[in-house]
N, C-alpha and C positions, 0 to 999 in steps of 0.2 A: 481528557480523561478525568475521571471527576469523578467522584461520592454522592451521595445522596439515600431518602428514603426510595420503597417504593413505589407511594408516588407521587415523589418530590416534599410538599412540605410547605408550609410560607419558604419558611426564608434555602431552599434552595433556589436552582436557577433551569434549566431546563436548556441544558447545548447542545447547540444543529450538528448535521455538521451529520454523513453517515447514509447508510441506507437502509443496511443492518438490521437497527439499530431505533430507528430512526423517532424520535420522541418518548425515549426507554431508556434517556440516557440524562442527570442531573448532579446539576458540582452541591456543593456544600461546602463553604470556607476550602481549605486544602485535600477536603479527599474526594472521590464521584460517587457515585454508585451509577452501575449498569446491570444489564439482565451478564448470567456468567457462562460463558460457554461452557459444555459436555465434560468437555479438559480441562475445568477451569482449578484444579489440584498442579496435576502436568502441568499446565499451566504458568503458572506462578511460578511454581520451582524452577522451571526451565530460566527468565524472570530478574527473580536472585542468586541464582547462579549465573547469572548474568552485569550483572551490578560487583558478581563478588571475581569477578574476573575483569575491570574491568568499564561497565560501556553502562553508563551512569546516565543515558538517555533514556528513557525507557520508563511508565507508573514504576509504582512501587508498588506487592498487592500489600493493601490492606488488612483481606477476611473473606471468609463469604457470605452469609448466610442462612436460615431455612426457608428461605422464600424465593434461591436459586441468583439468589444481587452475589455484584461483587466491590467489592470496596476498595478502589486502587488515588494515590497521590495522586489529585491536582496539575497539568506538567503549564505552568503559567507564559505566557507568550502569544504568538497568530499562530492565524491557521485561515491558509484560502478554504476562498467558500468560490463557490462558481457563479455568478461570473469569475470565473477568477484573473484577482486585482496582477496593476502591473506589477506589484511588489517581484511575488512569487513569479515571475516567470524572466527576473532578470537574468544573467550569462554569473551571477556569483550564488545568486539563489541554487539553479540544476546545477554549476559543481559541487556544489557543498549537500544537494542531498548526493550526492556519491558517495561522496567520500562519509559521509551521516553510516551509510550502508554502507562501509567498509568497513566498518566500525564495529557495528555492526553483525557484524561474522567472520573478522577476527574476532574479535570473541566467541560470538557463538559455537566458532575452530576450536574451541580450548572445554567447551562443554561437551558432558556426550549426551548424546539426543535417547532418552527411557527409548525402547523398539518394545515395551508394549503397554504403552500409551494410541490412544483408540485418532493420533492425530489426524485433525477434518482436511479432507480431499478436496475440497472443491475448492482451494483453487491451485491448490500439492500440483509439485514438480512431479510426473510422472514418471521420469525418469527415476526419480529418491532423492538419499541423500545424507549425508552426517551431516551438514548444517543446516537449524532451525529459523529456518524459513520467514521475513515476515508475508511475504503475495502479496501485499494492499498497501505498498510507497504510496498510495494516492498522494495526491493536495494535502483529504479532506484528511491524511491522515500526518504528517508531519506539521508541527512544528519549527512557527522560526521569532526567535529573536536576534534584533538591530541589522535584521540583512539577509541570516545564513538559518539555514532549517542548523534546530539546536534542539531536538526533541521524536523520536517518535511512538506512536499512542495508538488502541485501535490493534493485539492481535487473534486474535481470535478466530484469526486461518491460516495462523505460519504453520508449519508445516517443513517435519525436513529436508532436503532434495536438492542440488547446484549455487549452488551464490550465482552462478552466470543466471540462473533464472531469474532471479528476489532482480537483477540487476535490469535481466529484462518487460519482468513486466512494472518494478517501476520505471522502464522509458515511454510503454505505454502512455503512460498515464505525462506525467514528466516532459517529454521532449517536443506534442506528442506526439507519438507510432501514428496519428491520425491523420487520411486524402482531407487535401481541401478543404473541404466541404463538410465533415463532417466537419475539424477542428475549428469552424470557422463559431460552429455554436457555442463549443466553451473560452473560447485564446480568441483579445480580441484583434490582435495580429497576426497575423500567417505569419507560422513561426518558420527558420527557417531548417527544416527537417537536417538534413541529415547534419550542417556541423550544431544544432541543439546535441541532434547527441553522441555526435562527437566527445563536447564540452560532457556530459554527463561518466564516458568511461575516462575524457580525463582523469577530471576528480573523483572517481569512484579505483583509478588506478587498471586500468583491465589491462593483463596482457596479449599480448598480440596473440596466440594460438583459439584465446577467448573473443578475440573480437571478429575476429573471422566464422564462430557463430554465432555471433547476436544475432544477427540479422534472423540468422535459420529460426531461434528459443522467439525472440518476440512476432516470430508466427505464430511455432506453438503454441506460445500461449495466450495468443489472440483467440486464436483455435479454445483450448481450455475457457475463458475467462468467455465465451460465444455460447459453448456449452450449459456455462456456472445459472448464464438472465438465462437460458432454453427452460429450462428445470427451476426457475424461483416463478415465472413467467405460467409451467407449464400448473407448474400451484396452484398459481393462482394469488400469489401475490400483487396487492393490493401498486404498492412503492413503486417494482419494478417493471408491470406491467406500464402502468405511466409513465416510466421514463425513459421505457422500446419506443412505444407508438410519441413520446417528445421531443425521442431524439430521432426520430427518421425508418424508425421499425429493420429488420432485417435487413431491410432493404441498404440501410445504413452497417448493417455489418457485409452484408457483402463488398460492396465496392471497395470501404476498412481492407478487408482482407488479399481483395483483389491488386492495389497499388502495393501491398505493406510484399506481392510477390509479384511483382513490375517492376517496385524498385528496388529489391533485393544487390544484387547488385552497386547499383550509389554508393548506397549506404556501407559494403565493406567497402570499399574506397574510397570513405569520408570516413572511417577507421579506421582505415591501417596507412594514410597516405602521410 
């Protein structure tokens, strides 16, 4: 994340990555300028509260502009873009994502989510919760330094939910929880899914009861993500329509969902062994 003027400017740098704000995020020196979400005031207050409670691995809000842009501090480091590079897929990298997510949730547990805020429901936990989850911990939203996850960016879709929901969302992208055919398009080597799921859970420190639940919650997050994409495609969003076509259409989603359900017991065994 970083900041700049609405049109970029001669001294600005467009930042790659992400789909929702593609081409609209710029860096200028130590700040980032990007479209502000509708609940930006509440989100900025939450990010500042997280910092006060020890979580310093998120951008610091710097302000909002009259033309609905936000400025945040730029977080230096490496961000993995598809096809994902080998350094982002190592065991230490995966474990560190779990550690970072746990830090976010531990700090978030001490910060009261404002109940009057209309938090985005796009990828939020349907069951709700008291901890504001990131909900989009994909490789493009994790900043790495020295091979370890060091910070999270792009909190636009954050909303109250169960921390387990956030772990499941992260697992979808980082393990990844995809059938081999779907994974091949983004991940250079065939990942050992059960082992990588266990590594993420161990890094997070997930307790046994939640490990037993995790495979089922991953299936729920997949259904929610599919519905999110369907809404964007139905609205005519060109970025999502292209991504859907390039990645195998709805057949890919059908295949992934069937694969998850068929291997639910295997994943549970790997997590609890």
